[in-house]
C-alpha positions as CSV (number, residue, x, y, z in Angstrom):
1,M,-222.1,3.2,-126.8
2,Q,-220.4,4.9,-129.7
3,A,-216.7,4.1,-130.3
4,V,-214.3,6.9,-129.6
5,P,-213.3,8.7,-132.9
6,N,-209.9,7.2,-133.3
7,Q,-211.3,3.7,-133.0
8,Q,-214.2,4.1,-135.4
9,S,-212.5,3.3,-138.6
10,A,-210.5,0.4,-137.1
11,I,-213.6,-1.2,-135.6
12,S,-215.7,-0.8,-138.7
13,N,-213.3,-3.0,-140.6
14,Q,-213.9,-5.8,-138.1
15,Q,-217.8,-5.6,-138.1
16,S,-218.4,-8.6,-140.4
17,R,-217.1,-11.2,-138.0
18,R,-218.0,-12.1,-134.4
19,R,-215.6,-10.4,-132.1
20,L,-214.4,-12.6,-129.2
21,G,-212.1,-11.2,-126.4
22,I,-209.9,-13.7,-124.6
23,F,-209.0,-12.6,-121.0
24,G,-206.5,-14.9,-119.3
25,G,-205.0,-14.9,-115.8
26,S,-204.9,-16.6,-112.5
27,F,-208.0,-14.8,-111.2
28,N,-206.8,-15.7,-107.7
29,P,-209.2,-14.2,-106.7
30,V,-211.2,-12.4,-109.3
31,H,-211.9,-8.7,-108.3
32,Y,-213.5,-5.6,-109.6
33,G,-210.4,-4.5,-111.5
34,H,-210.7,-7.6,-113.7
35,L,-214.4,-7.1,-114.2
36,L,-213.9,-3.4,-115.1
37,L,-211.1,-4.2,-117.5
38,A,-213.3,-6.8,-119.3
39,E,-216.3,-4.5,-119.4
40,T,-214.3,-1.5,-120.7
41,C,-212.8,-3.7,-123.5
42,R,-216.2,-5.1,-124.4
43,E,-217.8,-1.7,-124.6
44,Q,-215.0,0.3,-126.4
45,A,-214.0,-2.5,-128.8
46,R,-217.5,-3.7,-129.3
47,L,-216.7,-7.2,-128.4
48,D,-219.6,-9.7,-128.7
49,E,-218.2,-11.8,-125.9
50,V,-215.4,-11.8,-123.4
51,W,-214.1,-15.2,-122.2
52,F,-212.4,-15.3,-118.8
53,V,-209.8,-18.1,-119.0
54,P,-208.2,-19.0,-115.7
55,N,-204.8,-20.6,-116.1
56,A,-203.6,-23.9,-114.7
57,I,-200.1,-22.8,-114.0
58,S,-198.8,-19.4,-115.1
59,P,-195.5,-19.6,-117.1
60,L,-194.1,-16.6,-115.3
61,K,-195.3,-17.6,-111.8
62,Q,-194.6,-21.3,-111.6
63,D,-193.4,-21.0,-108.0
64,Q,-196.7,-19.4,-106.9
65,P,-199.5,-22.0,-107.2
66,P,-202.9,-20.4,-107.2
67,A,-206.0,-21.5,-105.2
68,A,-207.5,-24.8,-106.3
69,A,-209.1,-24.7,-109.8
70,K,-212.5,-25.5,-108.4
71,H,-212.5,-22.4,-106.2
72,R,-211.3,-20.1,-108.9
73,I,-214.0,-21.5,-111.3
74,E,-216.7,-21.0,-108.7
75,M,-215.6,-17.4,-107.8
76,L,-215.5,-16.5,-111.5
77,Q,-219.0,-17.9,-112.0
78,L,-220.3,-15.9,-109.1
79,A,-218.6,-12.7,-110.4
80,I,-219.7,-12.8,-114.0
81,G,-223.1,-14.5,-113.6
82,G,-225.9,-12.4,-115.1
83,H,-223.7,-10.7,-117.7
84,E,-224.9,-11.8,-121.0
85,S,-221.6,-11.2,-122.8
86,F,-219.2,-12.7,-120.2
87,R,-218.3,-16.4,-120.4
88,L,-216.0,-18.7,-118.4
89,S,-213.7,-21.0,-120.3
90,T,-211.9,-23.8,-118.6
91,I,-209.8,-24.6,-121.7
92,E,-206.4,-24.1,-119.9
93,L,-207.5,-25.9,-116.7
94,D,-208.7,-28.8,-118.8
95,R,-205.4,-28.9,-120.7
96,G,-203.4,-28.8,-117.4
97,G,-199.7,-28.1,-117.0
98,V,-198.2,-24.8,-117.7
99,S,-200.7,-22.5,-119.6
100,Y,-199.2,-21.0,-122.7
101,T,-201.3,-18.3,-124.3
102,V,-200.3,-19.4,-127.8
103,D,-201.7,-22.8,-127.3
104,T,-204.9,-21.5,-125.9
105,L,-205.4,-19.0,-128.8
106,A,-204.7,-21.8,-131.4
107,E,-207.3,-24.0,-129.7
108,V,-209.9,-21.3,-129.6
109,A,-209.2,-20.3,-133.2
110,A,-209.7,-23.9,-134.3
111,Q,-213.0,-24.1,-132.3
112,Q,-214.3,-20.7,-133.4
113,P,-213.4,-20.3,-137.1
114,G,-216.0,-17.6,-137.6
115,S,-214.7,-15.3,-134.9
116,E,-212.2,-12.5,-134.8
117,L,-210.0,-13.0,-131.7
118,Y,-208.8,-10.2,-129.5
119,F,-206.3,-10.8,-126.6
120,L,-206.9,-8.5,-123.6
121,M,-203.8,-7.3,-122.0
122,G,-202.7,-4.4,-119.7
123,G,-200.3,-1.9,-121.1
124,D,-197.9,-2.6,-118.3
125,S,-197.7,-6.3,-119.5
126,L,-196.3,-5.4,-122.9
127,V,-192.7,-5.3,-121.7
128,D,-193.0,-9.0,-120.8
129,L,-194.6,-10.1,-124.1
130,P,-191.3,-11.0,-125.8
131,K,-190.6,-13.5,-123.0
132,W,-193.8,-15.4,-123.8
133,R,-193.8,-18.5,-125.9
134,D,-194.0,-17.7,-129.6
135,P,-195.2,-14.0,-129.2
136,Q,-195.4,-13.6,-133.0
137,R,-197.8,-16.4,-133.3
138,I,-199.9,-15.0,-130.5
139,C,-200.2,-11.7,-132.5
140,E,-201.1,-13.6,-135.6
141,L,-203.9,-15.6,-133.9
142,A,-205.4,-12.6,-132.0
143,L,-205.2,-8.9,-132.2
144,P,-203.7,-7.6,-128.9
145,L,-206.3,-5.3,-127.2
146,V,-204.0,-3.1,-125.1
147,V,-205.6,-1.5,-122.0
148,R,-204.2,1.9,-120.9
149,R,-205.2,3.0,-117.4
150,H,-206.0,6.7,-117.1
151,G,-202.9,8.7,-116.3
152,S,-200.5,5.8,-117.1
153,P,-197.6,6.3,-119.6
154,E,-198.1,5.5,-123.2
155,P,-198.0,1.7,-123.8
156,R,-194.7,0.3,-125.2
157,Y,-195.9,-0.3,-128.7
158,D,-192.3,-0.7,-129.9
159,V,-192.5,-4.2,-128.4
160,F,-194.7,-5.1,-131.4
161,A,-192.2,-3.8,-134.0
162,S,-190.9,-7.3,-134.8
163,L,-194.2,-9.0,-134.2
164,L,-196.7,-7.2,-136.4
165,I,-196.8,-5.8,-139.9
166,A,-197.2,-2.0,-140.0
167,E,-201.0,-2.1,-140.8
168,R,-201.8,-4.4,-137.9
169,L,-199.6,-2.4,-135.5
170,Q,-201.6,0.7,-136.5
171,L,-204.8,-1.2,-135.7
172,V,-203.5,-2.1,-132.3
173,R,-202.7,1.6,-131.6
174,Q,-206.1,2.7,-132.8
175,M,-208.0,0.2,-130.7
176,T,-206.1,0.9,-127.4
177,V,-208.7,0.8,-124.6
178,D,-208.7,3.6,-122.1
179,M,-209.7,2.4,-118.6
180,P,-210.4,4.3,-115.4
181,I,-207.9,4.0,-112.6
182,I,-208.8,1.2,-110.1
183,E,-206.0,0.3,-107.7
184,L,-206.8,-3.4,-106.9
185,S,-204.7,-6.5,-107.1
186,A,-205.3,-10.1,-106.4
187,S,-202.2,-10.2,-104.2
188,D,-203.6,-7.5,-102.0
189,L,-206.9,-9.3,-101.7
190,R,-205.1,-12.4,-100.6
191,R,-203.1,-10.5,-98.1
192,R,-206.2,-8.9,-96.7
193,A,-208.0,-12.2,-96.5
194,A,-205.0,-13.8,-94.7
195,A,-205.1,-10.9,-92.2
196,G,-208.9,-11.1,-91.7
197,L,-209.5,-7.7,-93.2
198,S,-212.5,-6.7,-95.2
199,L,-212.8,-7.4,-99.0
200,R,-215.9,-5.4,-99.3
201,Y,-216.1,-3.3,-102.5
202,R,-213.0,-4.9,-103.8
203,T,-214.7,-8.0,-105.2
204,P,-218.4,-8.9,-105.7
205,R,-220.2,-9.7,-102.5
206,A,-220.8,-13.3,-103.5
207,V,-217.1,-13.8,-104.1
208,E,-216.2,-12.2,-100.8
209,K,-218.6,-14.5,-99.0
210,Y,-217.3,-17.5,-100.9
211,I,-213.7,-16.7,-99.8
212,E,-214.9,-16.3,-96.2
213,T,-217.0,-19.5,-96.2
214,H,-214.2,-21.6,-97.6
215,Q,-211.4,-19.8,-95.7
216,L,-209.4,-19.3,-98.8
217,Y,-206.0,-17.6,-98.4
218,A,-206.2,-17.9,-94.6
219,E,-202.8,-18.4,-92.9
220,P,-202.2,-22.0,-91.8
221,A,-203.1,-22.6,-88.2
């Protein structure tokens, strides 16, 4: 697929290095919204690979422990299996404790010195970026790949004003990824699973059956 016109010049400057997208989250559970976001970023930004990185403990949701790591790993493997450019990374689960993006990107950068790193994030997440640990270092280690859902307001690029030099901020703007609207959330899937409602067409069938088989998210008896 050809890049949209306003991305062409930005992407061409990155052609010489392997482009690796880092997609972090709880994935509790993974659903089609996650998969569509990753695929849209891969296609529009011409990423060579997208790594799904499930966190151990989210810094912003420390009071909401996710499903056991083994279950989230298995569900992700079922969801992305067969996609030649999607990978699962357990780097944050292996490290344990609170998962800080800056630590993960630093570790990936050290392990993948020949790669250009991109950090996938929804446009609605930008407002929280200044609350993250060392946001300036995050933006130095990886170029934020901002996802704008169709019909959503313009992302808050002003958040980057103190984090990026002008040229890099312009690159972030140029490489904004436009994604179709898909109204799915992991919290809604958990609610539906707890109520015994269908998850069909909200997550891959294999993931749906896994949740059913292991009775994940079911209300305690």
